[in-house]
N, C-alpha and C positions, 0 to 999 in steps of 0.2 A: 504494500500500500504506500509506504513512504517512497519507494523507488518510482512508483507511478506518479506521485506528486512531483518529484524532482524532474522526471521526464516531461511532465506537463508544463512546469515552470520553464524548462529549457526551450521547449517548442514554442511557448508563448513569447519568450524573448526573441527567438528567431523571427516570429511573425512581426513583432514590434520593429525589429531591424529592417525587415523587408518593407514595411510601410514607411519607415523613415527614409529608405532609399528611393521609394517610388514618388514621394511627395516632399517638396521643399518646405512645406508648412509644418512638417513633423520633424523635430530634431531630437536625436538621442546621441549623447556624447560618445558612448562606446558600448561594447557588449556587456560589460559589467553593470553599466547603468540600466541596460535592458533587462538583465537578470534581476536587479533590485526592483525595477518597475514591475516585473512579473510577480515577484513575491508580494509586493504591496497590493497589486491588483488582485491577487488570489485572496489576500486577507479581506480586502474590501468586498470581493464577491461572496465571501462567507458571511460577513457581518452586515454590511449596509445594503447590498443588492437585494436580498430577500425582502427587506423592509420596503424598499422602493417598488418592488414588483407587487407586493400586496397593496400598497397605497395607490398604485396606478392600474390596478386590475381592470376597472371598467374601461378605461381608454385603451388598454392593451387588448382587451376583448373586442372593442369596436374597430380597432385597426388590424384585427386578425394577427396579432402578435408583433407587428412591425414596430410598435412603440418600444419593444425590448431593445432595439438598436439605440434609441434615445437614452434608455437607462444605461446601456453599455457605454455610450458616449459620456454620460454623467460620471460614471466610475473612472473612465480614462481622464476626464478633466480633474477629478479629485486627485488622482495619482500625479498628474503633471503639476498640480498645485502644491503637493507635498514635496516634490523633487526639485523645485526651484528651476534653475536654468539648465540643468543637465538633461531634462526631458521636457520639451516644449511642444505644444500643439497650438497652432495659430487659428483660433476660432472654433466655435461649436459645430459649425457645418463640417469642418475638417475632422472633428472628433467623431461625428456620426459616420462619415465616410471611412475613417480609419477603423472604427468599431466593426463596420460591415466587412471590411477586408480582413481584419484580424480574425473575425469569426470564421470566415471562409477558409483562410489559411490554416487555422487551428483544426478544422474538420479534416482537411486534406493531410496535414502533417501527422495528426493522430492516427488516421487511417493507415498511412504509410508505415508508421512505427508498429501498429498492431499487426499488419501483414508481415513485416520483417521479423517480429518476435515469434509469430505462430507458424 
C-alpha cells in the first residue's frame, strides 16, 4: 500500500512536469518541487477535497461531474499558494486546464504502470 502511494506521488509529479513543459503559464522549479507539490496535493485531496465535493454536490450533479475539474483546479491553486514561487500557475483558467491534463495523464500513467507490474 505504501509502495502504491509512492508510485502515485511519483507519477503525479511526472504529470505536473509535463504540464509545466506544455504551458508557459505553469512553472515548476525542478522535479523535487514537483514531488513536494504531489505530496501536498495528495494531502489536500485526502483532507479538503472530500469536503469541497460534498459542499458542491448539487452543481457537480447538474454539470454531470464536470465541476470536479473546478474542484481539482481549486486544490492545485491551494498547492501553488502554499509553495510560493517554486510552483506557479498563472490564472484559474490555466488551473482548470492543467487539472484536466493532469487527470488524463494520471489515468494513462497509472494504467501503464499497472500493465508493467502485472
